[in-house]
N, C-alpha and C positions, 0 to 999 in steps of 0.2 A: 581368731579373735572373737570373743563372745559378741552377741548382737548389741548388748548395751554398751560394751566397751567400744565397739566400732562406731556407734552413734556419737559418743563423747569424743572419740579420736577425731572424727570428721569435723565436729564443732571446733575443737581446739586447733586443728590443722588450718581451718578457714579463718581463724582469728588473726588480727594484725599484731597482737601483743605476744611476745615470747618471754624470755627471761627465765628465772628460777621457778621450777615446778617440783612439787613433792607429791608422789603417789602413795597415799597412806594405805597400809596393809596391802601392798602391791604384789603379793604372791612371788612369782619367779622374776618379776621385773620386765616381762615381755611388753607390757603397755608403756612403761617408761622408756624402754629401749626404742620402740617405734616412734615415740614423741621426740626423742633425741635426734632422730633422722630428719625431722621436720624443722629443727632449729631450736627446740626447747633445751634448756639446761636442766634435764630431768633427773631426779633422784627418787628412789623408792625405799620404803622401810616396811618391815614385817617382823612379827614375833619369831617366825620360823626361818631357819637358814635354808635358802633354796639349794637344790642339788647343783644347779648351774645358774650363775648370775649373769644377767644380760645387760645390766646398767649399774650405775653407782648405787651401792646398797648400804643401809645402816640398819642393824638389828635393833628392834625396839618393841616394847610391849605397849600397845595403844591404850591399855587400861591404866597406864601411868603417864607421867609427863613425857611429852615428845622431845627427844634430845636435840633440839635446834634452838638457836637464838631467836629472840623476838624480831618480828618484821623481816624474816629471812626470805620469804617466797612471794612471788607475784601470783601464783596459782597453786591451789591444793586440790587434789582429787581423792575421793574416798568411794571406791567402786564396789558395791555389793558386799560391804564388810561390816556395816553397823550391826547386823543381826548376830555377829560373832563376838561383839564387844559388850562388856558388862557396864562400864561407867560412861554413859553417853553425855552426861553433864560435864564431866571432866574433859572428855574428848573435844567437845565444842568450845570449851574455854581455851584449850590448847590450840585448836585450829585458828581461833581468833588471834591468839598471841603470836603465832609464827607467820601469819599473813601480813603483808604490807597493807597500809591504808589504801583502799581502792582495789585491793586484790580480790580475786574471784575464787569461790569455793564450788566445786562440782560434787554433788552427792547423787549416787545412783543406788537404787534399792528396790527390792520386790515391793509391789504395790498391794498391800493387804486391804486397801480401801476400795479397790475396784468392785464392781457389782458382782462379778463371778466369785471373788474371794469372800464377799459378805454372805452370799448364798451358801457357799461351801461351809463357812463357819457356823451358820445357822443350823446346818444339817449335822456337822461333825463335832462342833465344839472347839475346833482348832483350825488355824489357817493352813491352806493347802501348801503354801510355800514353806511352812515350818511344822512339818509332821513330827510328832513326839518320838517316833521310832525311825532310825535311819541306819544305813549300812556303813560300818566303819571300814574304810578302804585303806589298804597298805600305803604308807607314806603320806597320808593325808590326816595329820594330827588334828586339824580343825574339825574333822568329822565327829570327834569326841566331845566337842564343846556343846553345851546346852544352849539352844537358841535364845536370843533376847530380842523378840520381835519388836519393831518400832514402826509407827505409821507416819504419814505426812503430818498429822496433827502434832505429834511430839516434835518432829523436826522443825516445823513452822515456829513453835514456841521457843525451841532452843536457839534457832537462828535469830529471832527477835531479841531474846535476852542477851545475846552476845554481839549485838550491833551489826547484824547482817540485814540486807534488804534483798528479797527474792526478785531476780530480774526476769527469769524465764523458767517455764516448766515444760519438759518434753516427756514423751513416752517412747519406750523402745519399739513397741508396736501396739496395735489396738485390737481389742476383743469385740468384734462387731456383732456377735451373737446376742449380746445384751442391748443392742441399739434401741429397740422399742422402750425398754425399761429406762434406759438412759434419757430419752426424750421426756418422759413423764417426770422423772426425778429432777432433771436439770431445770425444767420449766418451773416446778414447784419451789426449788431452792433459789432460783434467781428472783422469783417473786418475793420470797421472804427476805432475801438480802437487800432488796430495794428499801426496806424499812430500817436497815442498820444505819444508825447515825454516825457511829465511829468508823473512820476511814479504814483503819486496819482490820476491824471486824468485818466490814463489808468486803474487803479484798479477800479475806480468808474464806468467807462464804462463797464468793465467786470461784475461787480456786477449788473448793470442795465439790462444786457443781460442774467443774470443767470436764471436758472430754478426756483429758490426760488422767485425771484422778478416777473417774468412773469407768473408763474403758481401757486405760493403759495397763499393760502387763507389768513392766518395770517402769519406774519413773526416774527422771533425771532432773534434779533441782540445781539451778545455777543461781548463786547468791553473791552479792558484792559486799565487802566490808566497808562500812561507812567511815 
């Protein structure tokens, strides 16, 4: 299990809430299968038909409407998949629709806003997580998809527009080489955020200056549907 998936798995395993869970763009269903072992009624969906299916599967294109009824799920996970999808606005509207009120959404994604990624972009002109040239591997159709990079800034806006409130922010692991730069940047950003009168704008500034955003390799966003 990937490092980010393992982190989310442990968070969900420790949760007191079970119920219906959908893993969006869930690959071969290994993550959903492991969650079923812990008591979740987990389903996964993906555009591509897996060679072997390990859990309940529905084939679906996440760039279109998700084929489930409104208010169907207590939990939805979207793990390192946003960069492969074209229509993020539609996706978040659909995630809102299929989640029950009070349901939780788990988004895991490469963090292009960490200090290492920003310095890389300054030098190369593209993010290290999303290089314009990649090797197309046999049986991995998604390697042929042109990346649609998305940062925490866009996700924050999409969550707010669709009635979500961010509960927690995690990092898969931290890149401590940039620690001195982080201390300078975070101190300056926190000072500026103190003058933000709007509560949501102030929270946004604090998150942007957080250890998770500035040093986190991949980030995990947990949001609740209001």
